[in-house]
N, C-alpha and C positions, 0 to 999 in steps of 0.2 A: 526457478529463481529469475527475477527480473532485475536488471541493473541499469542504471542510467548515467553513472559517472557525474561529471560536472554540470550537465544539462538537466539532471533530475530524471524522474520517472513520471510519465503521463499515461494514465489508463483511460481509454476512450471507448472501450468495447466491453461486452460481457466476457467474464472469465470465470472458469471453474477449476479448482484444484482439489483433486480427490484425496490428496495428502496434505503436506505442509506447503505453505506459500511464503517465499522470502522476497522482500522488496528492498533493494539497496540503492542509495544515492549518496554521492560523496559531497557532503555539505551543500545539498541542493534539495529542492522540494520533491515530494511524492504526492501527486495530485490525481484525482479522478474527475474527469470531465463528463463522462457518460457511461452508460451500461451498469451492470451489477457485478459484484464479486462474491463468489461463493467458495469458501474454503473449509473442507472437512477437518483438516488438521490445524496445527498452530500457524497463525500468520505472524511473521516477524517483519516489521518495517523499520529501517534504520536510515535516517536522513541527516545525521550529524547536526549541523547548525541550521538545516533547512526545516521547513514545516511539513507536516503530514496532514492531508485532507482526503479522507476516504469515507465521506458521510452521505452518499446518495442513498435514496430509498431502495430497499430490496437487497442490500448487502447482507451477507450472512457469514460471520466469522465465528467458528467454533471457539477459538481462543485467540486473543490478540495481544501482542506485545510490541510496543513502539518506542523509539527514541528519536527525538527531534526537538526543535524549539517550541512549536505549538502543534498539538495533535488533536484532530477532530475526526471521530469515527462514528 
C-alpha cells in the first residue's frame, strides 16, 4: 500500500505488485510522472476529492477500481 496523506501520492519510478496494489490519498491527487506500473491483482486508488492520473504507456492493471474527482487510467 502507498499512502500520501494531504500531499497526495506521486509515482515517478517503475513499480510491480505481484498481488493487490492500494493507493490512498486524503482528498489529494494520485499522480504518475514517470515509469510503468504493473499489478497482477486488483489495484484500488482512493483520492477522495483529488484527481487520479495513472495513464502512462506501459501500465498493466489486471483490475482497476478508483474513486476521485477525475480519473484517467
